[in-house]
C-alpha positions in Angstrom: -12.4 39.4 19.0 -13.8 35.9 17.9 -16.4 36.2 15.5 -19.5 34.8 16.2 -20.6 30.9 14.0 -23.2 33.1 13.2 -22.0 35.4 12.2 -21.2 36.5 8.3 -17.8 36.0 7.3 -17.4 38.9 5.8 -16.9 42.2 7.5 -19.2 44.1 3.7 -21.3 40.6 4.6 -21.8 41.8 8.3 -22.4 45.7 7.7 -25.3 44.9 5.6 -26.8 42.3 7.4 -26.5 45.0 11.2 -27.8 47.7 9.0 -30.2 46.0 8.2 -32.0 44.9 11.3 -31.6 47.9 12.0 -33.9 49.2 9.5 -36.3 46.9 10.1 -36.3 47.9 14.3 -36.9 51.8 13.5 -39.6 50.4 10.2 -41.3 48.1 12.7 -41.9 50.3 15.7 -43.7 49.0 18.4 -44.3 45.4 18.5 -46.4 42.9 21.3 -42.6 40.0 21.4 -40.6 39.5 23.9 -36.7 40.4 23.5 -35.7 37.0 22.9 -38.3 36.5 20.4 -38.0 39.5 18.0 -34.4 38.4 16.6 -35.9 35.7 15.2 -39.1 37.7 13.8 -36.4 40.4 12.4 -34.9 37.5 10.5 -38.0 36.0 8.9 -38.7 40.2 7.4 -34.9 40.4 6.3 -35.8 37.0 4.8 -38.7 37.8 3.0 -38.9 41.7 3.3 -42.3 41.2 4.8 -42.7 42.8 7.7 -46.7 41.6 7.5 -44.6 38.4 10.0 -44.6 41.3 12.5 -47.5 39.8 13.9 -48.1 37.0 11.9 -46.0 35.0 13.8 -46.8 33.2 17.5 -44.6 31.6 19.6 -45.9 29.2 22.1 -45.3 30.4 25.5 -41.8 28.3 26.0 -40.6 27.6 22.5 -37.8 30.7 22.7 -36.3 28.4 26.4 -36.8 24.5 23.9 -35.2 25.0 20.9 -32.1 27.2 22.6 -31.6 23.8 24.6 -32.4 21.1 22.0 -29.4 22.6 20.6 -25.9 23.7 23.2 -27.4 20.6 23.4 -25.6 19.1 20.5 -26.4 16.4 18.8 -30.1 17.1 18.5 -31.2 16.6 14.9 -33.3 19.1 12.2 -35.8 17.1 10.0 -36.7 19.0 7.5 -39.8 18.7 5.6 -38.4 19.1 2.5 -34.5 19.5 0.8 -34.4 22.8 0.7 -34.5 23.6 3.5 -31.1 21.6 4.6 -29.6 22.9 2.0 -30.7 26.7 3.7 -28.7 25.7 6.8 -25.5 26.6 7.8 -22.8 23.5 7.9 -20.3 25.5 10.5 -23.3 27.1 12.0 -25.0 23.7 12.4 -21.1 21.7 13.0 -21.0 24.4 16.3 -23.6 22.6 17.8 -23.5 19.1 16.6 -26.3 19.4 14.6 -27.2 17.4 12.0 -30.4 17.7 9.3 -32.9 15.2 7.4 -35.4 14.9 5.3 -36.5 11.8 4.0 -39.4 13.3 1.3 -37.1 11.4 -1.6 -36.7 8.9 -0.7 -37.8 5.7 -2.3 -39.3 3.8 0.4 -40.8 6.7 1.2 -41.9 7.9 -2.6 -43.6 3.9 -3.1 -45.5 4.3 0.0 -47.1 7.5 -0.6 -48.9 5.5 -4.0 -49.2 2.3 -2.5 -51.7 4.1 0.4 -52.9 6.8 -1.4 -51.2 10.2 0.6 -48.5 12.5 -0.2 -44.7 12.0 0.6 -44.8 14.0 3.0 -47.3 12.0 5.4 -44.8 8.7 4.3 -41.6 11.1 4.8 -43.1 12.2 8.7 -43.2 8.7 9.5 -40.0 6.9 8.3 -39.0 9.8 10.7 -41.1 8.2 13.7 -39.7 4.7 12.6 -36.4 5.7 12.4 -37.0 7.6 15.8 -35.9 10.7 15.1 -38.2 13.1 15.7 -37.5 12.2 19.7 -36.0 15.2 20.9 -35.9 16.8 17.6 -35.9 20.6 16.1 -38.4 19.3 12.9 -39.1 22.6 10.7 -41.1 22.5 8.1 -42.0 25.1 5.5 -43.9 23.7 2.7 -46.0 21.2 3.2 -48.6 21.1 5.1 -49.5 17.6 4.9 -46.5 16.6 7.1 -47.4 18.8 9.7 -51.0 17.2 9.9 -49.8 13.7 10.1 -46.5 15.3 12.8 -49.6 17.2 14.5 -51.3 13.5 14.2 -47.7 11.7 15.7 -47.9 14.0 19.1 -51.1 13.7 19.3 -52.4 9.7 19.2 -48.7 8.2 19.2 -47.1 10.6 21.9 -43.9 11.7 19.6 -42.4 13.7 21.3 -40.7 17.0 19.2 -38.3 19.6 21.1 -39.8 22.5 19.3 -41.8 22.7 16.0 -41.2 24.9 14.0 -45.1 24.8 11.6 -44.4 27.4 8.5 -46.0 26.2 5.6 -46.5 28.3 2.9 -49.7 27.6 0.1 -53.6 27.7 0.0 -54.4 24.3 0.7 -54.2 23.2 4.5 -52.1 25.3 5.2 -53.6 28.1 7.5 -55.6 24.4 9.1 -52.4 23.0 9.9 -51.3 25.6 11.3 -54.2 26.5 14.1 -54.5 23.1 14.7 -50.7 23.7 15.6 -51.1 26.7 17.6 -53.2 24.5 19.6 -51.0 22.4 20.7 -49.7 22.3 24.8 -48.2 18.5 24.3 -44.8 20.7 22.4 -43.3 24.0 22.0 -43.7 25.5 18.9 -43.2 28.2 16.2 -45.9 29.3 13.7 -46.7 32.2 11.1 -50.5 32.8 11.0 -52.1 32.6 8.3 -51.2 30.7 4.3 -47.6 32.5 4.6 -44.9 30.7 5.0 -42.0 28.8 3.3 -38.4 26.8 3.5 -36.6 30.3 3.7 -39.0 31.4 6.8 -37.8 28.0 8.7 -34.4 28.2 8.1 -33.7 32.0 8.6 -36.0 30.7 12.0 -33.4 28.0 12.6 -30.5 30.4 12.0 -31.6 32.8 14.2 -31.8 30.4 17.0 -28.4 28.8 16.8 -27.7 33.0 17.2 -29.2 33.2 20.2 -27.6 29.8 21.7 -24.3 30.8 21.1 -25.4 34.1 22.2 -26.0 31.9 25.5 -23.7 30.6 25.3 -20.7 33.3 25.1 -22.7 34.4 28.7 -22.7 31.9 30.4 
């Protein structure tokens, strides 16, 4: 049997992951998510051992379809608010679909612009991604900076930017819940969000890995 690229590389690793998922399924019990949405929620629970994401995770109706389509078409950029997301993504899994991960928050021009304009680096990083033309059709993952999500929403609403999918999961106490509430009001683009203060880069990575697994399963079934 050919090993799926989105699976663990060793039999022991696969057994632990599959057993973990079985435990989560058993302890979570009945839920309101669809058969396509649940693997993503389950993987986020697995990443944090926090069952609150069963309920806190919200989906635009087209989110899963849009994410799988963007992955399977190949060449889709993944734009992250912080380096941690890019580092956490599996390189073999990205390479399998010809995907590339990008972040700009540490770029000298981004830092200089944030200092000059009195904004955050996260805001300027989103603006740089837009100037580079990389946001259009991208999967955008935001797990750390609410200001990045607020700027992305502004770009979508005011400047017509159209990512393929937005993963809005910033964690924190200042504008985190509010930025995600605004995202969940958007109709222009598909999104996946975590309601409230909880979130984090690890959850964005988990969600992306779940989408990669769904994309691979769909490709194998075709």
